[in-house]
PyMOL commands that place a pseudoatom at each C-alpha (Angstrom):
pseudoatom trace, name=CA, resn=MET, resi=1, chain=A, elem=C, hetatm=0, pos=[28.474, -15.374, 37.112]
pseudoatom trace, name=CA, resn=ASN, resi=2, chain=A, elem=C, hetatm=0, pos=[26.995, -12.275, 35.401]
pseudoatom trace, name=CA, resn=GLY, resi=3, chain=A, elem=C, hetatm=0, pos=[28.245, -13.446, 31.973]
pseudoatom trace, name=CA, resn=THR, resi=4, chain=A, elem=C, hetatm=0, pos=[26.799, -16.939, 32.528]
pseudoatom trace, name=CA, resn=LEU, resi=5, chain=A, elem=C, hetatm=0, pos=[23.393, -15.446, 33.391]
pseudoatom trace, name=CA, resn=LYS, resi=6, chain=A, elem=C, hetatm=0, pos=[23.416, -13.357, 30.199]
pseudoatom trace, name=CA, resn=VAL, resi=7, chain=A, elem=C, hetatm=0, pos=[24.302, -16.397, 28.052]
pseudoatom trace, name=CA, resn=LEU, resi=8, chain=A, elem=C, hetatm=0, pos=[21.601, -18.494, 29.764]
pseudoatom trace, name=CA, resn=THR, resi=9, chain=A, elem=C, hetatm=0, pos=[18.992, -15.736, 29.294]
pseudoatom trace, name=CA, resn=ALA, resi=10, chain=A, elem=C, hetatm=0, pos=[19.920, -15.379, 25.607]
pseudoatom trace, name=CA, resn=ALA, resi=11, chain=A, elem=C, hetatm=0, pos=[19.718, -19.149, 25.102]
pseudoatom trace, name=CA, resn=VAL, resi=12, chain=A, elem=C, hetatm=0, pos=[16.263, -19.361, 26.722]
pseudoatom trace, name=CA, resn=ALA, resi=13, chain=A, elem=C, hetatm=0, pos=[14.995, -16.396, 24.669]
pseudoatom trace, name=CA, resn=ALA, resi=14, chain=A, elem=C, hetatm=0, pos=[16.377, -17.885, 21.445]
pseudoatom trace, name=CA, resn=SER, resi=15, chain=A, elem=C, hetatm=0, pos=[14.867, -21.311, 22.110]
pseudoatom trace, name=CA, resn=MET, resi=16, chain=A, elem=C, hetatm=0, pos=[11.478, -19.758, 22.900]
pseudoatom trace, name=CA, resn=SER, resi=17, chain=A, elem=C, hetatm=0, pos=[11.663, -17.751, 19.680]
pseudoatom trace, name=CA, resn=LEU, resi=18, chain=A, elem=C, hetatm=0, pos=[12.605, -20.815, 17.640]
pseudoatom trace, name=CA, resn=THR, resi=19, chain=A, elem=C, hetatm=0, pos=[9.840, -22.856, 19.290]
pseudoatom trace, name=CA, resn=ALA, resi=20, chain=A, elem=C, hetatm=0, pos=[7.255, -20.176, 18.433]
pseudoatom trace, name=CA, resn=SER, resi=21, chain=A, elem=C, hetatm=0, pos=[8.581, -19.905, 14.867]
pseudoatom trace, name=CA, resn=ALA, resi=22, chain=A, elem=C, hetatm=0, pos=[8.559, -23.691, 14.456]
pseudoatom trace, name=CA, resn=ALA, resi=23, chain=A, elem=C, hetatm=0, pos=[4.997, -23.921, 15.781]
pseudoatom trace, name=CA, resn=TRP, resi=24, chain=A, elem=C, hetatm=0, pos=[3.831, -21.309, 13.259]
pseudoatom trace, name=CA, resn=ALA, resi=25, chain=A, elem=C, hetatm=0, pos=[5.807, -22.957, 10.429]
pseudoatom trace, name=CA, resn=ASP, resi=26, chain=A, elem=C, hetatm=0, pos=[4.248, -26.365, 11.205]
pseudoatom trace, name=CA, resn=THR, resi=27, chain=A, elem=C, hetatm=0, pos=[0.826, -24.939, 10.472]
pseudoatom trace, name=CA, resn=ALA, resi=28, chain=A, elem=C, hetatm=0, pos=[-0.379, -24.762, 6.908]
pseudoatom trace, name=CA, resn=ALA, resi=29, chain=A, elem=C, hetatm=0, pos=[0.032, -21.518, 5.000]
pseudoatom trace, name=CA, resn=PRO, resi=30, chain=A, elem=C, hetatm=0, pos=[-2.732, -19.037, 5.825]
pseudoatom trace, name=CA, resn=ASP, resi=31, chain=A, elem=C, hetatm=0, pos=[-5.899, -19.543, 3.830]
pseudoatom trace, name=CA, resn=ARG, resi=32, chain=A, elem=C, hetatm=0, pos=[-5.907, -16.392, 1.721]
pseudoatom trace, name=CA, resn=GLU, resi=33, chain=A, elem=C, hetatm=0, pos=[-8.946, -17.071, -0.421]
pseudoatom trace, name=CA, resn=GLY, resi=34, chain=A, elem=C, hetatm=0, pos=[-12.024, -15.004, 0.296]
pseudoatom trace, name=CA, resn=ILE, resi=35, chain=A, elem=C, hetatm=0, pos=[-12.799, -11.392, 1.116]
pseudoatom trace, name=CA, resn=SER, resi=36, chain=A, elem=C, hetatm=0, pos=[-10.153, -8.990, 2.422]
pseudoatom trace, name=CA, resn=ALA, resi=37, chain=A, elem=C, hetatm=0, pos=[-9.974, -5.288, 3.270]
pseudoatom trace, name=CA, resn=GLY, resi=38, chain=A, elem=C, hetatm=0, pos=[-6.937, -3.153, 3.911]
pseudoatom trace, name=CA, resn=VAL, resi=39, chain=A, elem=C, hetatm=0, pos=[-5.481, 0.279, 4.493]
pseudoatom trace, name=CA, resn=LEU, resi=40, chain=A, elem=C, hetatm=0, pos=[-2.580, 2.038, 2.764]
pseudoatom trace, name=CA, resn=VAL, resi=41, chain=A, elem=C, hetatm=0, pos=[-0.328, 4.752, 4.225]
pseudoatom trace, name=CA, resn=GLY, resi=42, chain=A, elem=C, hetatm=0, pos=[2.465, 6.001, 2.019]
pseudoatom trace, name=CA, resn=TYR, resi=43, chain=A, elem=C, hetatm=0, pos=[4.283, 8.489, -0.119]
pseudoatom trace, name=CA, resn=GLY, resi=44, chain=A, elem=C, hetatm=0, pos=[4.346, 9.361, -3.813]
pseudoatom trace, name=CA, resn=PHE, resi=45, chain=A, elem=C, hetatm=0, pos=[7.506, 10.857, -5.274]
pseudoatom trace, name=CA, resn=ASP, resi=46, chain=A, elem=C, hetatm=0, pos=[5.945, 13.745, -7.221]
pseudoatom trace, name=CA, resn=ASP, resi=47, chain=A, elem=C, hetatm=0, pos=[4.649, 17.159, -6.081]
pseudoatom trace, name=CA, resn=ALA, resi=48, chain=A, elem=C, hetatm=0, pos=[0.932, 16.353, -6.365]
pseudoatom trace, name=CA, resn=TYR, resi=49, chain=A, elem=C, hetatm=0, pos=[1.327, 12.983, -4.648]
pseudoatom trace, name=CA, resn=LYS, resi=50, chain=A, elem=C, hetatm=0, pos=[3.527, 13.203, -1.506]
pseudoatom trace, name=CA, resn=PHE, resi=51, chain=A, elem=C, hetatm=0, pos=[1.773, 11.773, 1.625]
pseudoatom trace, name=CA, resn=GLY, resi=52, chain=A, elem=C, hetatm=0, pos=[-1.205, 9.542, 0.831]
pseudoatom trace, name=CA, resn=LEU, resi=53, chain=A, elem=C, hetatm=0, pos=[-3.882, 7.417, 2.498]
pseudoatom trace, name=CA, resn=GLY, resi=54, chain=A, elem=C, hetatm=0, pos=[-5.968, 4.712, 0.892]
pseudoatom trace, name=CA, resn=VAL, resi=55, chain=A, elem=C, hetatm=0, pos=[-8.238, 1.724, 1.256]
pseudoatom trace, name=CA, resn=ARG, resi=56, chain=A, elem=C, hetatm=0, pos=[-8.368, -1.529, -0.670]
pseudoatom trace, name=CA, resn=GLY, resi=57, chain=A, elem=C, hetatm=0, pos=[-10.863, -4.356, -0.749]
pseudoatom trace, name=CA, resn=GLY, resi=58, chain=A, elem=C, hetatm=0, pos=[-11.233, -7.484, -2.788]
pseudoatom trace, name=CA, resn=TYR, resi=59, chain=A, elem=C, hetatm=0, pos=[-11.754, -11.181, -3.189]
pseudoatom trace, name=CA, resn=THR, resi=60, chain=A, elem=C, hetatm=0, pos=[-9.161, -13.894, -3.836]
pseudoatom trace, name=CA, resn=LEU, resi=61, chain=A, elem=C, hetatm=0, pos=[-10.461, -16.899, -5.785]
pseudoatom trace, name=CA, resn=PRO, resi=62, chain=A, elem=C, hetatm=0, pos=[-9.713, -20.370, -4.354]
pseudoatom trace, name=CA, resn=SER, resi=63, chain=A, elem=C, hetatm=0, pos=[-7.969, -21.640, -7.477]
pseudoatom trace, name=CA, resn=PRO, resi=64, chain=A, elem=C, hetatm=0, pos=[-6.221, -20.127, -9.307]
pseudoatom trace, name=CA, resn=LYS, resi=65, chain=A, elem=C, hetatm=0, pos=[-5.244, -17.543, -6.663]
pseudoatom trace, name=CA, resn=VAL, resi=66, chain=A, elem=C, hetatm=0, pos=[-6.527, -14.579, -8.685]
pseudoatom trace, name=CA, resn=TYR, resi=67, chain=A, elem=C, hetatm=0, pos=[-7.231, -11.389, -6.747]
pseudoatom trace, name=CA, resn=ILE, resi=68, chain=A, elem=C, hetatm=0, pos=[-10.100, -9.138, -7.895]
pseudoatom trace, name=CA, resn=GLY, resi=69, chain=A, elem=C, hetatm=0, pos=[-10.665, -5.897, -6.017]
pseudoatom trace, name=CA, resn=GLY, resi=70, chain=A, elem=C, hetatm=0, pos=[-10.544, -2.161, -5.967]
pseudoatom trace, name=CA, resn=THR, resi=71, chain=A, elem=C, hetatm=0, pos=[-8.729, 0.739, -4.350]
pseudoatom trace, name=CA, resn=PHE, resi=72, chain=A, elem=C, hetatm=0, pos=[-9.186, 4.379, -3.433]
pseudoatom trace, name=CA, resn=VAL, resi=73, chain=A, elem=C, hetatm=0, pos=[-6.134, 6.563, -2.668]
pseudoatom trace, name=CA, resn=TYR, resi=74, chain=A, elem=C, hetatm=0, pos=[-5.964, 10.253, -1.724]
pseudoatom trace, name=CA, resn=HIS, resi=75, chain=A, elem=C, hetatm=0, pos=[-2.619, 12.092, -1.862]
pseudoatom trace, name=CA, resn=PHE, resi=76, chain=A, elem=C, hetatm=0, pos=[-2.372, 15.351, 0.078]
pseudoatom trace, name=CA, resn=GLY, resi=77, chain=A, elem=C, hetatm=0, pos=[0.232, 16.813, -2.289]
pseudoatom trace, name=CA, resn=GLU, resi=78, chain=A, elem=C, hetatm=0, pos=[1.996, 19.951, -1.215]
pseudoatom trace, name=CA, resn=SER, resi=79, chain=A, elem=C, hetatm=0, pos=[1.719, 23.711, -0.938]
pseudoatom trace, name=CA, resn=GLN, resi=80, chain=A, elem=C, hetatm=0, pos=[4.339, 26.172, -2.123]
pseudoatom trace, name=CA, resn=SER, resi=81, chain=A, elem=C, hetatm=0, pos=[4.528, 29.889, -1.404]
pseudoatom trace, name=CA, resn=ILE, resi=82, chain=A, elem=C, hetatm=0, pos=[6.303, 32.458, -3.536]
pseudoatom trace, name=CA, resn=GLY, resi=83, chain=A, elem=C, hetatm=0, pos=[5.870, 35.960, -2.219]
pseudoatom trace, name=CA, resn=ASP, resi=84, chain=A, elem=C, hetatm=0, pos=[2.185, 36.537, -1.524]
pseudoatom trace, name=CA, resn=VAL, resi=85, chain=A, elem=C, hetatm=0, pos=[1.057, 33.615, -3.746]
pseudoatom trace, name=CA, resn=THR, resi=86, chain=A, elem=C, hetatm=0, pos=[0.406, 30.133, -2.323]
pseudoatom trace, name=CA, resn=VAL, resi=87, chain=A, elem=C, hetatm=0, pos=[-0.290, 27.211, -4.654]
pseudoatom trace, name=CA, resn=SER, resi=88, chain=A, elem=C, hetatm=0, pos=[-1.559, 23.824, -3.413]
pseudoatom trace, name=CA, resn=GLU, resi=89, chain=A, elem=C, hetatm=0, pos=[-2.045, 20.589, -5.288]
pseudoatom trace, name=CA, resn=HIS, resi=90, chain=A, elem=C, hetatm=0, pos=[-3.531, 17.239, -4.339]
pseudoatom trace, name=CA, resn=LEU, resi=91, chain=A, elem=C, hetatm=0, pos=[-5.080, 14.268, -6.101]
pseudoatom trace, name=CA, resn=LEU, resi=92, chain=A, elem=C, hetatm=0, pos=[-7.050, 11.069, -5.781]
pseudoatom trace, name=CA, resn=TYR, resi=93, chain=A, elem=C, hetatm=0, pos=[-7.438, 7.934, -7.833]
pseudoatom trace, name=CA, resn=LEU, resi=94, chain=A, elem=C, hetatm=0, pos=[-9.764, 4.968, -7.652]
pseudoatom trace, name=CA, resn=GLY, resi=95, chain=A, elem=C, hetatm=0, pos=[-10.613, 1.907, -9.680]
pseudoatom trace, name=CA, resn=PRO, resi=96, chain=A, elem=C, hetatm=0, pos=[-10.582, -1.870, -9.957]
pseudoatom trace, name=CA, resn=GLU, resi=97, chain=A, elem=C, hetatm=0, pos=[-7.443, -3.964, -9.470]
pseudoatom trace, name=CA, resn=GLY, resi=98, chain=A, elem=C, hetatm=0, pos=[-6.580, -7.488, -10.544]
pseudoatom trace, name=CA, resn=GLY, resi=99, chain=A, elem=C, hetatm=0, pos=[-3.614, -9.584, -9.518]
pseudoatom trace, name=CA, resn=TYR, resi=100, chain=A, elem=C, hetatm=0, pos=[-2.256, -13.032, -8.781]
pseudoatom trace, name=CA, resn=ASP, resi=101, chain=A, elem=C, hetatm=0, pos=[-1.182, -14.320, -5.358]
pseudoatom trace, name=CA, resn=PHE, resi=102, chain=A, elem=C, hetatm=0, pos=[2.142, -16.137, -5.180]
pseudoatom trace, name=CA, resn=ALA, resi=103, chain=A, elem=C, hetatm=0, pos=[2.913, -18.034, -1.990]
pseudoatom trace, name=CA, resn=ILE, resi=104, chain=A, elem=C, hetatm=0, pos=[6.549, -18.454, -1.010]
pseudoatom trace, name=CA, resn=SER, resi=105, chain=A, elem=C, hetatm=0, pos=[7.043, -22.118, -0.022]
pseudoatom trace, name=CA, resn=SER, resi=106, chain=A, elem=C, hetatm=0, pos=[10.057, -21.467, 2.218]
pseudoatom trace, name=CA, resn=VAL, resi=107, chain=A, elem=C, hetatm=0, pos=[8.117, -18.737, 4.094]
pseudoatom trace, name=CA, resn=PRO, resi=108, chain=A, elem=C, hetatm=0, pos=[4.451, -19.807, 4.012]
pseudoatom trace, name=CA, resn=GLN, resi=109, chain=A, elem=C, hetatm=0, pos=[3.305, -16.640, 5.802]
pseudoatom trace, name=CA, resn=LEU, resi=110, chain=A, elem=C, hetatm=0, pos=[4.622, -14.467, 2.936]
pseudoatom trace, name=CA, resn=LEU, resi=111, chain=A, elem=C, hetatm=0, pos=[2.496, -13.576, -0.073]
pseudoatom trace, name=CA, resn=ILE, resi=112, chain=A, elem=C, hetatm=0, pos=[3.619, -11.639, -3.160]
pseudoatom trace, name=CA, resn=ARG, resi=113, chain=A, elem=C, hetatm=0, pos=[0.888, -10.136, -5.353]
pseudoatom trace, name=CA, resn=PRO, resi=114, chain=A, elem=C, hetatm=0, pos=[1.733, -8.394, -8.624]
pseudoatom trace, name=CA, resn=TYR, resi=115, chain=A, elem=C, hetatm=0, pos=[-1.327, -6.447, -9.793]
pseudoatom trace, name=CA, resn=LEU, resi=116, chain=A, elem=C, hetatm=0, pos=[-2.675, -3.880, -12.233]
pseudoatom trace, name=CA, resn=GLY, resi=117, chain=A, elem=C, hetatm=0, pos=[-5.130, -1.140, -11.333]
pseudoatom trace, name=CA, resn=LEU, resi=118, chain=A, elem=C, hetatm=0, pos=[-7.122, 0.891, -13.850]
pseudoatom trace, name=CA, resn=GLY, resi=119, chain=A, elem=C, hetatm=0, pos=[-9.350, 3.835, -13.158]
pseudoatom trace, name=CA, resn=PHE, resi=120, chain=A, elem=C, hetatm=0, pos=[-10.112, 7.479, -12.666]
pseudoatom trace, name=CA, resn=GLU, resi=121, chain=A, elem=C, hetatm=0, pos=[-7.641, 10.063, -11.371]
pseudoatom trace, name=CA, resn=SER, resi=122, chain=A, elem=C, hetatm=0, pos=[-8.375, 13.654, -10.473]
pseudoatom trace, name=CA, resn=VAL, resi=123, chain=A, elem=C, hetatm=0, pos=[-5.795, 16.335, -9.673]
pseudoatom trace, name=CA, resn=SER, resi=124, chain=A, elem=C, hetatm=0, pos=[-6.674, 19.725, -8.219]
pseudoatom trace, name=CA, resn=PHE, resi=125, chain=A, elem=C, hetatm=0, pos=[-4.619, 22.922, -7.989]
pseudoatom trace, name=CA, resn=SER, resi=126, chain=A, elem=C, hetatm=0, pos=[-5.648, 25.952, -5.988]
pseudoatom trace, name=CA, resn=GLY, resi=127, chain=A, elem=C, hetatm=0, pos=[-3.980, 29.283, -5.424]
pseudoatom trace, name=CA, resn=THR, resi=128, chain=A, elem=C, hetatm=0, pos=[-4.413, 32.210, -3.119]
pseudoatom trace, name=CA, resn=THR, resi=129, chain=A, elem=C, hetatm=0, pos=[-2.908, 35.685, -3.015]
pseudoatom trace, name=CA, resn=THR, resi=130, chain=A, elem=C, hetatm=0, pos=[-3.485, 38.625, -0.748]
pseudoatom trace, name=CA, resn=GLN, resi=131, chain=A, elem=C, hetatm=0, pos=[-5.996, 39.951, -3.314]
pseudoatom trace, name=CA, resn=ILE, resi=132, chain=A, elem=C, hetatm=0, pos=[-7.721, 36.735, -4.562]
pseudoatom trace, name=CA, resn=ASN, resi=133, chain=A, elem=C, hetatm=0, pos=[-8.835, 33.655, -2.639]
pseudoatom trace, name=CA, resn=ALA, resi=134, chain=A, elem=C, hetatm=0, pos=[-8.980, 30.013, -3.770]
pseudoatom trace, name=CA, resn=GLN, resi=135, chain=A, elem=C, hetatm=0, pos=[-8.875, 30.003, -7.518]
pseudoatom trace, name=CA, resn=ALA, resi=136, chain=A, elem=C, hetatm=0, pos=[-9.069, 26.264, -8.285]
pseudoatom trace, name=CA, resn=VAL, resi=137, chain=A, elem=C, hetatm=0, pos=[-8.267, 24.425, -11.483]
pseudoatom trace, name=CA, resn=GLY, resi=138, chain=A, elem=C, hetatm=0, pos=[-7.653, 20.772, -12.142]
pseudoatom trace, name=CA, resn=GLY, resi=139, chain=A, elem=C, hetatm=0, pos=[-7.905, 17.881, -14.475]
pseudoatom trace, name=CA, resn=SER, resi=140, chain=A, elem=C, hetatm=0, pos=[-9.075, 14.321, -14.485]
pseudoatom trace, name=CA, resn=GLY, resi=141, chain=A, elem=C, hetatm=0, pos=[-8.986, 11.277, -16.671]
pseudoatom trace, name=CA, resn=PHE, resi=142, chain=A, elem=C, hetatm=0, pos=[-7.846, 7.705, -17.081]
pseudoatom trace, name=CA, resn=SER, resi=143, chain=A, elem=C, hetatm=0, pos=[-4.890, 6.403, -15.132]
pseudoatom trace, name=CA, resn=PHE, resi=144, chain=A, elem=C, hetatm=0, pos=[-3.368, 3.009, -14.411]
pseudoatom trace, name=CA, resn=TRP, resi=145, chain=A, elem=C, hetatm=0, pos=[-1.041, 1.685, -11.731]
pseudoatom trace, name=CA, resn=PRO, resi=146, chain=A, elem=C, hetatm=0, pos=[0.950, -1.528, -12.066]
pseudoatom trace, name=CA, resn=GLY, resi=147, chain=A, elem=C, hetatm=0, pos=[2.377, -2.620, -8.750]
pseudoatom trace, name=CA, resn=VAL, resi=148, chain=A, elem=C, hetatm=0, pos=[3.331, -5.364, -6.343]
pseudoatom trace, name=CA, resn=THR, resi=149, chain=A, elem=C, hetatm=0, pos=[2.222, -6.015, -2.771]
pseudoatom trace, name=CA, resn=GLY, resi=150, chain=A, elem=C, hetatm=0, pos=[4.145, -8.127, -0.283]
pseudoatom trace, name=CA, resn=LEU, resi=151, chain=A, elem=C, hetatm=0, pos=[2.150, -9.283, 2.761]
pseudoatom trace, name=CA, resn=TYR, resi=152, chain=A, elem=C, hetatm=0, pos=[3.303, -11.178, 5.838]
pseudoatom trace, name=CA, resn=SER, resi=153, chain=A, elem=C, hetatm=0, pos=[0.551, -12.980, 7.792]
pseudoatom trace, name=CA, resn=PHE, resi=154, chain=A, elem=C, hetatm=0, pos=[0.900, -12.561, 11.544]
pseudoatom trace, name=CA, resn=THR, resi=155, chain=A, elem=C, hetatm=0, pos=[-2.309, -14.526, 12.141]
pseudoatom trace, name=CA, resn=PRO, resi=156, chain=A, elem=C, hetatm=0, pos=[-4.627, -16.314, 9.694]
pseudoatom trace, name=CA, resn=ASN, resi=157, chain=A, elem=C, hetatm=0, pos=[-6.633, -13.063, 9.422]
pseudoatom trace, name=CA, resn=ILE, resi=158, chain=A, elem=C, hetatm=0, pos=[-4.133, -10.215, 9.904]
pseudoatom trace, name=CA, resn=SER, resi=159, chain=A, elem=C, hetatm=0, pos=[-1.352, -9.314, 7.455]
pseudoatom trace, name=CA, resn=ALA, resi=160, chain=A, elem=C, hetatm=0, pos=[0.940, -6.333, 6.968]
pseudoatom trace, name=CA, resn=GLY, resi=161, chain=A, elem=C, hetatm=0, pos=[3.520, -5.409, 4.373]
pseudoatom trace, name=CA, resn=LEU, resi=162, chain=A, elem=C, hetatm=0, pos=[4.623, -3.091, 1.595]
pseudoatom trace, name=CA, resn=ASP, resi=163, chain=A, elem=C, hetatm=0, pos=[2.947, -1.950, -1.596]
pseudoatom trace, name=CA, resn=ALA, resi=164, chain=A, elem=C, hetatm=0, pos=[4.974, -0.404, -4.446]
pseudoatom trace, name=CA, resn=ARG, resi=165, chain=A, elem=C, hetatm=0, pos=[3.320, 1.030, -7.550]
pseudoatom trace, name=CA, resn=VAL, resi=166, chain=A, elem=C, hetatm=0, pos=[3.932, 3.247, -10.533]
pseudoatom trace, name=CA, resn=VAL, resi=167, chain=A, elem=C, hetatm=0, pos=[0.969, 5.571, -11.137]
pseudoatom trace, name=CA, resn=VAL, resi=168, chain=A, elem=C, hetatm=0, pos=[0.610, 6.673, -14.761]
pseudoatom trace, name=CA, resn=ALA, resi=169, chain=A, elem=C, hetatm=0, pos=[-1.829, 9.480, -15.563]
pseudoatom trace, name=CA, resn=THR, resi=170, chain=A, elem=C, hetatm=0, pos=[-2.773, 9.590, -19.246]
pseudoatom trace, name=CA, resn=PHE, resi=171, chain=A, elem=C, hetatm=0, pos=[-4.152, 13.157, -19.169]
pseudoatom trace, name=CA, resn=GLY, resi=172, chain=A, elem=C, hetatm=0, pos=[-2.777, 16.654, -18.695]
pseudoatom trace, name=CA, resn=GLY, resi=173, chain=A, elem=C, hetatm=0, pos=[0.801, 15.968, -19.680]
pseudoatom trace, name=CA, resn=GLY, resi=174, chain=A, elem=C, hetatm=0, pos=[0.858, 12.362, -18.476]
pseudoatom trace, name=CA, resn=VAL, resi=175, chain=A, elem=C, hetatm=0, pos=[2.607, 12.513, -15.095]
pseudoatom trace, name=CA, resn=THR, resi=176, chain=A, elem=C, hetatm=0, pos=[4.172, 9.217, -13.966]
pseudoatom trace, name=CA, resn=THR, resi=177, chain=A, elem=C, hetatm=0, pos=[5.281, 8.674, -10.376]
pseudoatom trace, name=CA, resn=PHE, resi=178, chain=A, elem=C, hetatm=0, pos=[6.491, 5.946, -8.044]
pseudoatom trace, name=CA, resn=ALA, resi=179, chain=A, elem=C, hetatm=0, pos=[4.566, 5.473, -4.787]
pseudoatom trace, name=CA, resn=LEU, resi=180, chain=A, elem=C, hetatm=0, pos=[5.439, 3.311, -1.795]
pseudoatom trace, name=CA, resn=PHE, resi=181, chain=A, elem=C, hetatm=0, pos=[2.939, 2.341, 0.925]
pseudoatom trace, name=CA, resn=LEU, resi=182, chain=A, elem=C, hetatm=0, pos=[2.815, 0.459, 4.189]
pseudoatom trace, name=CA, resn=THR, resi=183, chain=A, elem=C, hetatm=0, pos=[-0.274, -1.728, 4.125]
pseudoatom trace, name=CA, resn=GLY, resi=184, chain=A, elem=C, hetatm=0, pos=[-2.320, -3.695, 6.593]
pseudoatom trace, name=CA, resn=GLN, resi=185, chain=A, elem=C, hetatm=0, pos=[-4.987, -6.223, 5.635]
pseudoatom trace, name=CA, resn=TYR, resi=186, chain=A, elem=C, hetatm=0, pos=[-7.756, -8.114, 7.372]
pseudoatom trace, name=CA, resn=LYS, resi=187, chain=A, elem=C, hetatm=0, pos=[-9.157, -11.297, 5.810]
pseudoatom trace, name=CA, resn=PHE, resi=188, chain=A, elem=C, hetatm=0, pos=[-12.780, -12.053, 6.644]
for i in range(1, 188): cmd.bond("trace and resi %d" % i, "trace and resi %d" % (i + 1))
show_as sticks, trace
zoom trace
């Protein structure tokens, strides 16, 4: 009897899940044209990048599905101590982005957006010792970040997904790093 109840419960849960999935699939793909805003939470794989937070906003044209927007990202970097010396580094970058939205016909709620961002990046280093406090140096200049965003629409207005990018700084030795973000987006 206990095994029969488990099988029946699993069958009911599966049929409810399939019914909900079928109902969502019967609807048209989410209308993604218009204004959107989102947040980014992620990690860059270089010392100055590490944990980062960002915002993104833009507009997707009705046809072709070209995305025009901008982003701001701040990476908290890291601090390292050697003896009585502590050195910290962090950075930010911001600028316009442009991309193209590809819908996946077999999964209409999924959107893939390759994009290119261009803009300003600033890196800051500071150090302290027991004798001297907060000596800061840094650099800034042009940087660009090709990337791809994958978004899954849970409702017509709310999406979440992943954003992967390669950030290329063209100043101060030209550091290049890979960054991966979780992203959430609201379409107005």
